[in-house]
C-alpha positions in Angstrom: 0.0 0.0 0.0 1.2 3.5 -0.9 1.8 6.2 1.7 -1.2 8.1 0.3 -4.3 6.7 -1.5 -6.6 8.7 -3.8 -9.8 8.3 -5.8 -9.5 10.2 -9.1 -12.8 11.1 -10.8 -13.1 12.4 -14.4 -16.4 13.9 -15.4 -17.2 15.3 -18.8 -18.6 18.8 -18.5 -19.3 19.8 -22.1 -17.9 20.2 -25.5 -18.3 18.1 -28.7 -20.1 15.2 -27.1 -23.1 17.1 -25.8 -25.6 14.5 -27.2 -24.0 11.4 -25.7 -21.4 12.3 -23.0 -19.4 9.5 -21.5 -20.2 8.3 -18.0 -17.9 9.6 -15.3 -14.7 7.6 -14.7 -13.3 6.9 -11.3 -10.3 4.9 -10.2 -8.0 4.6 -7.2 -4.3 5.1 -7.1 -1.6 5.3 -4.5 1.3 7.8 -4.5 4.4 8.3 -2.3 3.5 12.0 -2.1 0.5 13.8 -0.9 -0.9 15.0 -4.3 -3.0 17.7 -2.6 0.2 19.3 -1.2 1.9 19.1 -4.6 -1.0 20.8 -6.3 -1.0 23.5 -3.6 2.7 24.2 -4.1 2.4 24.4 -7.9 -0.6 26.7 -7.6 1.2 28.7 -5.0 4.2 29.2 -7.4 1.9 31.3 -9.6 3.4 30.1 -12.9 0.1 28.7 -14.2 -3.6 29.4 -14.0 -5.3 27.8 -11.0 -6.8 24.8 -12.9 -3.8 24.4 -15.2 -1.6 24.1 -12.2 -3.8 21.4 -10.7 -3.9 19.5 -14.1 -0.2 19.7 -14.5 0.7 18.6 -11.0 -1.9 15.8 -11.0 -0.8 14.5 -14.5 2.8 14.5 -13.6 2.3 12.7 -10.3 0.0 10.1 -11.9 2.4 9.5 -14.7 5.6 9.4 -12.6 4.1 7.0 -10.1 3.3 4.5 -12.8 6.7 5.0 -14.3 8.3 4.4 -10.9 6.3 1.2 -10.3 7.4 -0.1 -13.7 11.0 1.4 -13.8 12.4 -1.8 -15.4 9.8 -1.8 -18.2 11.6 -0.9 -21.5 8.6 1.3 -22.4 9.9 4.0 -20.0 13.6 3.6 -20.8 13.7 6.3 -23.5 12.3 9.0 -21.2 13.4 7.9 -17.7 16.6 10.0 -17.4 15.1 13.0 -19.2 12.0 12.9 -17.0 14.2 12.8 -13.8 16.0 15.9 -15.1 12.8 17.6 -15.9 11.3 16.9 -12.5 14.4 18.3 -10.8 14.3 21.5 -13.0 10.5 21.7 -12.4 10.9 21.6 -8.6 13.7 24.2 -8.7 11.6 26.6 -10.8 8.4 26.1 -8.7 10.4 26.8 -5.5 12.0 29.9 -7.1 8.6 31.1 -8.3 7.0 30.5 -4.9 9.8 32.4 -3.1 9.5 35.3 -5.6 5.8 35.4 -4.9 6.4 35.6 -1.2 8.9 38.4 -1.7 6.5 40.3 -4.0 3.8 40.0 -1.2 6.2 41.3 1.4 6.6 37.8 3.0 
């Protein structure tokens, strides 16, 4: 069992499939991080719009947890090293943006 367990729900809210929208999809996943905290940090960095920040953080965490669970699968071999570099750079930039936001706010 993972350190944190989540239920993810995807619900169609409009667009091209107005006549026959798909039923909501729900699934459960585990993650070694608290995804809510990660989303809050990415939102707090102020680099992305509120919903974009949540989508980016959630997508990255879901993808990376599957990749970690299957680290020996050749499917992930071409991107594993690059993704690790990207995550390190992403964290650095989010921290810097968050700190800049605190400074701008007088904190």
